[in-house]
C-alpha positions, 0 to 999 in steps of 0.5 A: 500500500502506498503511503501517499495515495490519490483521489482520482476524481479530484486530480485535475491535471494541474501538474502542480505536484510535479512542479514542487516534487524535488525528485520528480517521483510523480507519473502522469498516466490516464490524465492522472497523477500517480506517486512512484513509490520506489522513487518517492522520498516522502517529503510531503511537498506535494500534499500542500501544493495540490489545490484539489486536495487530491493526495491522501495519506495512509493512516495507522490510526485504526491499527493503534485503536485495535492495539488498545481494544485488545488490551495491548500496552501502548507507549507513545514516542512523542516527537518534540515538535508537539510543543510548537504544534499545539497551543498548550499552557502546560505541555503535559496536557498532551500526556493526559489526552493520550492517556484518556485515549487509552495509551499506557504511557508517553515519553518524548522522542528526545530520550532517543535523540540523546543517544543519537547525539552522543553517537554523533559526538563520538564519530566527530571525535573519532574523525575517520569520516571525511564528512558527516551527514546526520541521519535523523531525517528519513526523507533526506536519507532516502534522497541520498540513497536513491539519488545521490549514492556518492554521498552515502559514505558520508551518512552517519551510520546511526539510527534516528532518534525515533528508532533509538527511542523505540529500542529504549521503550522496548528495553524498558517495558518489554518486547511485547509492548506496542510503541507508537510514534507521533510526529509531523513527518510522513517519511517516519512511516516508511522508516518504521517499516524499513527491514533494517529496523522493523521491530522497534516501532509498531505504528506511526501517527501524525499530528492530524491523526491525533487531532482526529482521534481526539475529536472523535472521542470528544476530547479537547487536548488543551483541557485535559489534566496534565500528566507526567512524561516517562523520564522527562529529562531530555533537556537540550535535545528538545531543540532537535526539531528546529534548525541547528538543534542537533549542533547545539546539542552536540556542543553541549557535550563539547564545544571545540570540535574538529569539524566545521558545523553547518545546518542545511534545511530544505531539500533543494539546499540539501541537494546542493550540499550533496553535489558540493560534497560529491564534487570534492568542494567540502571536506571536514564538515558535519552537516545537520540536514532536514528536508523541511524548511524551518526544521521538523516544526514545519513538518508536512502533517501538522496539527490543525490547531498549531501555533505560528511556527515562528512563535513555536520556535521561540517558545520551544527555545525558552522552554528548553532554557527554563527546564534545563539545557544541559546534556542528560546522563545516559544510563544504559548502553544502546545499539545505534548502528545502521548501514546505508546503501546507494539504491539509485535506479539509473533510468534509461536515458534517451539519446540526443536524437530521441530527445529532439524527436520528442520535442519536435512532436510538441512544436519545438523544432529548434532550441529557441522554441523551447520556452522552459515555462515550467507549466508541465511541472518540469523546469525545462522542455528537455527534462520533460522530454526525458520524462516522456521517454521514461514513461513518467510524463505524457507528451500532451502535458505541454500547455503552450503547445496544446493551447496553440494547437487548439487555437490553430484547429479552432481557427482552421475550423472557423475559417474554413467552414462554409457557413457564414460565421460572425461573432460579436461582443455585448456591444455588438462589435464584431470580434470574429469574421470568417472567410465565408462572411468575407465573401458574402459581405464583400469586406476583409476580416481586418475591415470587419473587426473595425465595425459593428454588426449593425453596420452590415445587417439589421441587428434586431435578432442579435439584440433579441438574443442578447436581451432575452438569452433565447437563441434563434435557430434556423430563421429564414431571412432575406439579406436583400442588400447582398442578394442572399437568402439565409437560414440564420442561427443566433446563439449566446455563448455559455458565459453570456459575453458573446453572440455567435451568428451562423448564416447558412446561405440558401440563395441558390437553393431558393433559386432552384426551388423557384425555377422548379416551381416555374417549371411545374406551373408551365407544365400545368399550363401546357397540360391544360391547353392540351386538355382544352384542345382535345375537348374541342376536337372531341366535340367537332368529331362528335358533331360530324359523327351526328350529321353522318349518322342522320344521313345514313339513316335516311338513305338506309330507310329509303333502301329498305322501302324500295326493297319492300315495295318491289323496287318502287319507292314511296 
């Protein structure tokens, strides 16, 4: 299961998460962003950048509740940054809240940090490492192992305070107890599952989980009765979550040290530090590194009720000074070693020819056409092309190219459609005029864009649609001044700012219909004349037949009489 997930319905192809991701461990497929788990360092930067709240986090909250429901002894290792996250008049109120939620006891992770500090001091005194990089921040450890194998040899071979504290708690309360780390970090969850130390921490909650849990149980942390921390003597190590806190802790053991002490927070700055070390520019440096700018007090999963990080930093420093800023006495030995290894997976890189071919497909024929605008999330067109080659990016993520192509296609369709198309604004000024319109109205597009539609035709229908919002579809109109008959559709755009007039020229069709009608009428007239002539002929024939019949009757009668009278006629 991925620690950072995605709500697909919320992902809107904005590419902001890619833009802020320091290692570009996000893949776009099916128009959705997907975290590449093997490449992600879990810095959490993408969570805050996502405008649609599409990123999700897996949670161990239900797992912890199950521990408590089954009667397990649950102990919390509380990150010292809690002091800046919750606005509490008494820091021990958070202990009371956690105990009300069912945990057995609460200790500060700084108890483990004391052992880690002592081990860093030992490494510095030993002086065998060319440079020493602190390994308290799992996100930076992942950055080094996955992307900068050249600095792995400089990583202090020491577990983090969380792991050290987990071992302390298991040692004190038995291996069967459940240790739950609570802090502002996402990467701690992956660290707790690391096979190099997977038994020390049984679950990880962030401060938002704690907020949710308390609210579901109707518990107000700020109103809970204060209760004691287990072994509350972490003293100077409470400064771990603010920049320079580790260095200050080491200097409480010994001030004059053979290494130059530098603090670096922010992933980009850490990358620069690593590159400088790989290039051999830095030697004899002890580097306190942190992925979060401003230290752990600015972790990616803070409480909803957090106080200002700047106020929290000031208050934490005051709290340490008031409660004691000496280095605590370590009473028992603890195994702290950890081996780091470069796990960088070298991606197949495209050739220059393959890069140019990908760039050509998005209209980047020459280097001058590479805008490097960053709208796709990548800092340059070349890096985006490499990501396309590696299957991490879609070629259509180039917004300027897609816009140019869409406008080009739209302009082509508008220009080449056979229907006369005119678009006007709310003042009836012409803002678009296609080639068919140029032909009908006898003016160029450039000339038309200087006119109002009322200068070409009666604007009554345009005004009607503008005022009522009711579209006119296929209304037959005569544009007598242009010798044309058209079917006009006047349509208001969805945003209501423009009116589109589409005129289908039916002049020739109308002429054909008129000609056809005239032909039909001529045929009817000719048929009528033929009928009348035929009737006249029939009547004449009938008249002639009548006269002939009468004469024949007289003659035959006479003949009959003659025969009957023996040849004599009467």
